[in-house]
C-alpha positions in Angstrom: 77.8 85.0 111.6 78.6 86.5 108.2 82.0 87.6 109.5 82.7 84.1 110.8 81.8 82.6 107.4 83.9 85.1 105.6 86.9 84.4 107.8 86.4 80.6 107.3 86.4 81.0 103.6 89.5 83.2 103.6 91.3 80.7 105.8 90.1 77.7 103.7 91.3 79.4 100.5 94.7 80.2 102.1 95.1 76.6 103.3 94.2 75.2 99.8 96.7 77.6 98.2 99.4 76.6 100.6 98.7 72.8 100.2 98.5 72.9 96.4 101.0 75.6 95.5 103.2 75.8 98.6 102.4 79.5 98.6 101.9 80.9 102.1 101.1 84.5 101.0 97.3 84.1 101.7 98.1 82.6 105.1 100.5 85.4 105.9 97.9 88.0 104.9 95.0 86.2 106.7 94.9 88.6 109.7 95.1 91.8 107.7 92.6 90.5 105.2 90.1 89.6 107.9 90.7 92.7 110.1 89.9 95.0 107.2 86.6 93.2 106.7 85.8 93.2 110.4 86.4 97.0 110.7 84.3 97.6 107.7 81.4 95.7 109.4 82.0 97.4 112.7 81.6 100.7 111.0 78.4 99.5 109.4 77.0 98.0 112.6 77.7 101.3 114.5 76.1 103.4 111.8 73.1 101.1 111.5 72.5 100.9 115.3 72.7 104.6 115.7 70.5 105.2 112.7 67.6 103.1 113.8 67.8 104.3 117.4 68.0 108.0 116.5 65.4 107.7 113.7 62.9 106.3 116.1 63.6 108.6 119.1 64.2 112.3 119.0 65.1 112.4 122.7 68.2 110.3 122.0 70.3 113.0 120.4 67.9 115.8 119.7 65.5 116.8 116.9 68.2 117.7 114.4 69.9 114.3 114.6 66.5 112.6 114.6 65.6 114.3 111.3 69.0 113.5 109.7 68.5 109.9 110.7 65.0 109.8 109.2 66.4 111.3 106.0 69.1 108.6 105.9 66.5 105.9 106.6 64.2 107.2 103.9 67.1 107.3 101.4 67.7 103.6 102.0 64.2 102.8 100.8 64.0 105.4 98.0 67.5 105.1 96.4 68.4 101.9 94.5 72.1 102.5 95.2 71.6 103.0 98.9 69.3 100.0 99.2 71.8 97.9 97.2 74.6 98.8 99.6 72.5 98.1 102.7 71.5 94.7 101.2 75.1 93.9 100.6 76.1 94.7 104.1 73.1 92.7 105.6 73.9 89.7 103.4 77.6 89.8 104.1 78.6 90.6 100.6 80.4 93.9 101.2 
């Protein structure tokens, strides 16, 4: 849903710019702007899904990956920077 809202905002801003300034640059850049955002979130979603599955189940990819995932998950709660980044992704701000 956050991606859809982001895309709608980018499109609305592009239409307003075109209608008020006759500048189509934002419309022309719409796909590349939105795709960059989409791929960023796909990377986050893949990382997050793997993290929570591996952190909870050592049989998924072995004990080593399980412990790495647990360390990553712990860092999200103990590091203000890591927690802030996670919060931005979850809220759709990144």
